[in-house]
N, C-alpha and C positions, 0 to 999 in steps of 0.2 A: 529573750532579750538579757537574760541573767548568765548565758552562756551554758544552761544545763542543757545535757543531749536527751532527745525525747524518741523514743521508738513507737512507730505508727504501723498499722496496719491499712492499706488504702484499697477500697475497693469501687469501682467505679462502671457505670453501664449506662447504655443511650436508651432515650425512649423515642420511638419513629413512629412516623403517623402512617396510615393505612398503605401510602405509595411507598413508603421506607426512606422517607425523607426524616433527618435528625430533628426532633423538636428540642428538646433539651437531654441534659446528663443529670444521673444522679451519683453522687458521690458520698460514701460511708468512710469516716475516718474514725479508727479506734486506737486509743492509747494503748499500747501493749508494754510500755515501760517497765512495769512493775512484773511482769510475767518474763520479759527478758532478763530481769535483774534475777529473779528467782532461779532462771536456766542458768544463768551463769554462777550462782553461789553454789546451785546442785552439782554442776560440774567441776567447779573448784574442789568442792565436798570429797566428789569422787577421785580426784587426782590425789588429794591428800591421803586418801583412805589407801589407794594404790600405793603412794611412797611410802607410808607406814608398813602394810604389809612386804612392801620390798626391803624395807629396812631391818625386817625381823631375821636372826640367825637361824630360825627354825622353817624347814620346808613347807608351805603353806600353799594351797591351791583351790580354786573353786571349779563348780560344774552347774551346768543348767540343771533343770528337772530330768531330765532326759539321760544326764551322766556325762555329759559332752564337756570337756575340759575346758573353762572360759578367761581362767587367769591362773599364773604360777609365777613364783618370786625365783630369784636367783637360787637360793638355798635348795628350793625343790629340785631345779636343773642339776645342781652340785649333788645331791644326795641321790638321784634316780642315776647319774652320769650320762643323762642323755637329756634333750631338749622334747617335749611332747610336741605330737604333730596335731595337725589340723585334723578333727575329726576322733581324736582318742577317747576312750570311754573310760569313767572310773578312775582311773590311776594315771600319776605321772610316772610311775615305775615300768622297768621294762617286761621282768618276769616277776611273779611272787610266790612266797614259800611260807607256808605254815613253821610255827617253831620248831615242829618234829622233822621239818625235811621236805614234808609231801608237797607235791604242787599247789597252788591256790589259786585257782582260775579268777581273771580280773572281774566277771560276774558274780562272783562271791566274795569278793573283797569287802572290807569294813564300808568303803564309800558306796559300793553298789547295795549293801544290804540298809545303808542309814537313808538312801533315796527310796529304794523299795518299799521299804517299813516305814519311812518318814519318821525317824527317830534318831536321836544320837548313838553312836555305839562307842561304848567303852570298854577298858579292861581286856582290851585284844593286843595280841603281838603277833607282828608278821616278818617277813625277812624279804626283802627289795634285793632282786639281783640286777647288777648292772649289765650293760652290752658286752662290758670286758670281762665279765665273771666274776666279780668282787660281790660279796653279798654284805648286806647292812641290815642289822636286826633293827627295829622300830616299832613304836607304838602310835597307832593312828589315833585321831580325834576328830572323826566325820561327824558334822553336826548340820541336820537341815537348815534350809532358810525358808521364810515365808513372806509374801507379801503383807500389806497392812489388812487385806482380807482373810489371813490364814493361809491361803492358796501357796503350797508346796513351788517354789521358782530355782530351788537349786539346793546347793550345799558348800560348806568350806571343809577343808580337811588341813590340819597339822599334823605333820608326820615328824617325832621326836626319835632322833638317832640313841639307840641305845649301847651302840658298840662299845663304849668304854665300859658301863656297866657291864655287860656279857663277859668282857675279858676280865673284870675284877671277880665276878663270881667263878669264872673257869679257873685262876689263879687260886683262890681260895678253895675250891674242891679239889685242885692238884695237893695243896700244902696238907689239906685235910686226910685226903689218901695218903699221902707220906707219912703223917702221923701216926695213922691207923696201922699203916704195913709195919712201921718202926716198933708198935707197941706187941 
């Protein structure tokens, strides 16, 4: 009467006599308004979280517990120079290298280690190679995600591009080498 919308689950069944004739019906009506409201709030919260992750200037992506990519933001696509494909495992990047230039198999990347060992990985650097051949040095921050029971459900990773820092370090090294050469 007050105009409030109510959500209901309605279940009904018929009771028949021995000859199959209808005798009476049973109907159970359950008010699920609160559950629907909570579902809508959860969906809105998830949309808000995606919007926040999308707005970050840092590359961010998530995986399920098996390592399949489930989300990536625009910054991750820009950094990787590619759009991850369905079924991609562990990384949004095309190819990976260790800081010394040796190949880093995706199965051994920091995200794979974080999921395999169920622990955050910190203090690691890597180099992403884009399909066009350019390379981007970065620091990953893969962190396992757990459900309320503590079960591993996936991971989130933030990739921090350290290209400018590496360029500054190289310029400083060149200057120091020039000064040492003059002395």
